[in-house]
N, C-alpha and C positions, 0 to 999 in steps of 0.2 A: 735394667731389670724392671724398675717401676714404670718406665715408659712403655715397656712391652705389656705389663699387667694392666695398665690404665688405658691402653689403646682402645678406641671405640669398638673394634672388632672382637675384643676379649672381655668386655664388661660383663656379658652374660655368663661367661665361664667363671670369672672371679666372683660374681654375685652368687653363683651356685655354691662355690667353696665357702664363702662367708656365711651363707645360710646354713650350710652343713655344720660349721663351727658353732653357730648360735644354737642349733638344735642340740648339739652335743653338750653345750654349756647349760642349757635349760634342763636337760636330762640329768646332768651331773649334780646340779643343785637341788634336784628333786621337785621341780615345779610342774613336771608333766609325767603322767602315767602313760603307759603304752595302751593304745586303743585296741580293743578286741575286734578283729576284722576277719570275717569269713569271706575269703576271696573266692571268686569263681575259679573253676578248674583251669581255665585258659590262662590265668595269671600265676599258676603254680610254678611255671618254668622260670619266672622272674624272682622267685624266693618268697612270695607271699605264703604264709602258713608254715614255712620252714624256720623263719626267724621273726621276731616281733616287727610290727609295722614300722616303728620308728627306725629300726636298724635298716630296713629296706629303703626308706627314704634317705637316710644318711648315705648308704652305699650308692644309691642312684645319683644323688647330688655330687658325691665325690667322683664317681666314674665320669659323669658328664663334664664336670669342671676340669678334671685332669686330662681326659681325652681331648677336650677342646683346646686346652693350652698346649699340650704336646703336639697336636695337629697343627696349630698355628705356628709353633716354633719350627716344626719341620718345613712348613710352607715358607717361612721367612728364610730359612737356611738354603732351601732349594731354589725358590723363585725370587727371593729377595724382597718379598712383600707378604703381608698377611692376607688370608682369604677373607672375602666379604662375609659379614655375619650371616647373611641369608644362605650361604653355602656351608659355612662352618657349623652353625647351630644344628641344622637337621642332620648333618653327618655325624657330629658328636652325639646327638640324641640317639641315632640309630645304632651306634656302637656301644653306647652306655647301657642299653637295655640288656643285651646278652652278658655284658661285663657285670652288671648288677646281679643277674641270676647266678653266674659262676661264683661271684664273691659270696653270695648268700649260701650256696651249697657248701663252700669251703668253711664258712663261719658256723654253720648250723651245728656241727658236732661239738664245737668247743663252747658255744654259748649256753647258759642255763636255759632250760626249757620253761615255758610259761606253765604255771600250775595254779589253779585256783580251788579254793574250798567253798566258793559261793555256790548256793543252790537255789532253785526256784522253790519258794515255800510250799507251793502246791505239791511238790514231790514228797512231802512228809506224810501224805495220805498213805495209810498202811503201816505206819510206825506206832510204837507204844509211847504213851505219854503218862506223866504223873500229875495229878491235880496238886498244885502247890499253894494256891491261895483261893479261898472261897469255896462255895458249894454250887456245883453246876446243876442247873435245872433248865427245862425248856423256857426260852426267853430270858434266862439269867445265866450267861456264861461265866465260867470260872477260869482263872489263869492256870495254864498247864506248862510243864517243861518237857521237851522232847529233844533227844540227841539225834543228829543226822549221822550218816555213814562215815563222816570225817571226824566224828566225836565232838562236833560243835553243838552247844546247847542253844535251843530256840525256845522262846516263851510266846505262847499264843493263847487265844481264848477258845474255850471248848464248851459245847453244849451236848447233852445227850441226843442221840439220833432217834431214840424212842421217847415219846411224850411222857410215859409213866416212869422213866428212870431218873434217878438223882445220883450224882457223883459227889462223894465227900472228899475233903482234903486228905491227901495221901493215897487216894485210890489210883490204881493203874487202869488206863483205858486204851482202847485201840481206835486210832483215827480212821474213819471210813470215808469221809468226803469233806469238801470245803465249800462253804457258801460265803463269798465275799471275804470278810476278815475273821469269820468264825468257822472253826472246824467242828464237824459232827463226829461223835464218838460212841462206841458201844463199850459196855463193861468188859474188861479183859477176862474176868471170870475167876480171879484168884483173891478178890478182896473180902468178900463176905461168904466164905466157904463155911458150911456147917462143921462144927467140931464134934468129934465122937467122944462120948463120955468114957471114962476109964473105969 
């Protein structure tokens, strides 16, 4: 068995399986996050976008290694010798691609789907914010708190969009645009409402 696995014609396939096991080990101990990868449409058939990138790589390595070793075993049983690597490797590679796509389709419904609550901070324009620290004036931003649509709090620096406005601590404002690291805001309109006498 070891002689078969360590034969020069099989080293590429065994190496693929070892690499697959190492990727699984790295993922299991948490040293690697899965990369976010927007695959072109022509790669969709292979499973990109259906399952995480790392899963596609593991499936590809497993398919390539197993197809190669099984093919070499069949060649040894039928012809009495292993195929040269320059025949076996392209053949296994050609069969591994559709096998990876099929495996990804079968795994996709049972794997947890990727979900992120990360947002681009620029998307907060149009949101309400509360001044939490300081007094915001032109050229002197104050710290404000805003919640995104996932309920996550973000703290950012806010200045009035109009030069004659000042925002006091506790005031609610509407973010109207972003300039670098500072957001411009207008009064939300409910902080300094006149009170009617009784």
